[in-house]
C-alpha positions as CSV (number, residue, x, y, z in Angstrom):
1,M,199.5,121.3,82.4
2,N,196.2,121.3,82.1
3,K,194.6,123.6,80.0
4,E,192.9,126.3,82.1
5,K,197.1,127.1,83.9
6,I,198.0,127.1,79.6
7,D,195.9,129.4,78.9
8,L,195.6,131.2,81.6
9,I,200.0,131.9,81.2
10,E,199.5,132.6,76.9
11,N,196.6,135.1,78.3
12,L,199.1,136.7,81.1
13,K,202.4,136.1,78.5
14,K,200.1,138.0,76.3
15,E,198.2,141.5,78.7
16,D,201.4,141.5,81.2
17,R,204.9,143.1,79.9
18,E,206.4,141.7,83.0
19,F,205.2,138.5,82.8
20,C,206.1,137.7,78.8
21,Q,209.9,139.3,79.9
22,L,210.0,136.9,83.3
23,M,209.2,134.9,80.8
24,K,211.5,134.7,78.5
25,E,214.6,135.1,80.9
26,H,213.1,131.5,82.8
27,E,213.5,130.4,79.6
28,E,216.7,132.0,78.6
29,F,218.2,130.4,82.4
30,E,217.0,127.1,81.7
31,E,219.0,126.9,78.4
32,K,221.8,128.0,79.8
33,L,221.8,125.9,82.1
34,N,221.2,123.2,80.1
35,E,224.4,124.0,78.6
36,F,225.9,123.7,81.8
37,N,224.5,120.3,82.8
38,K,226.4,119.3,79.4
39,L,229.5,120.2,81.2
40,K,231.4,117.0,82.8
41,F,233.0,119.3,85.2
42,L,232.6,123.0,86.2
43,T,235.5,125.6,87.4
44,P,234.8,127.4,89.6
45,D,234.1,130.3,87.4
46,Q,231.0,128.6,85.9
47,E,230.0,126.9,89.5
48,I,229.9,130.8,90.5
49,E,227.7,131.5,87.1
50,K,225.5,128.5,87.5
51,K,224.3,129.0,90.7
52,K,224.0,132.5,90.1
53,I,220.9,131.4,87.1
54,Q,219.4,129.7,89.9
55,K,218.6,131.6,91.8
56,L,217.6,134.2,89.3
57,K,215.3,131.8,87.6
58,L,214.4,130.6,91.3
59,K,213.4,135.0,92.2
60,G,211.4,134.8,88.3
61,K,209.1,132.1,88.9
62,D,208.4,133.5,91.8
63,R,207.4,136.6,91.1
64,M,205.6,134.9,88.1
65,A,203.1,132.8,90.9
66,E,203.0,135.9,92.2
67,I,201.9,137.5,89.2
68,I,199.3,134.7,88.4
69,R,198.0,134.7,92.5
70,A,196.9,138.0,91.7
71,Y,195.5,137.4,88.1
72,K,193.9,135.0,90.0
73,S,192.9,137.0,92.3
74,K,191.3,139.8,89.0
75,K,189.6,137.9,87.8
76,N,187.3,135.5,90.7
77,N,186.7,139.2,92.0
78,Q,185.0,140.1,88.8
């Protein structure tokens, strides 16, 4: 990740509560998925939970991308 993008994310984490919350959730989902990936086999319930977490993580990532686009657009219009 380049410095400009890192700075942008850091600014958003400070300025935008929703973005900050989404980042925390994203990290938590990543940790949970890593735990599932360490297992050799998943039970059917674990498989369902893993898929659910993957979908939530993707949904959050999409929302963060929307926030970043809006933030960039706002900055460019100033």
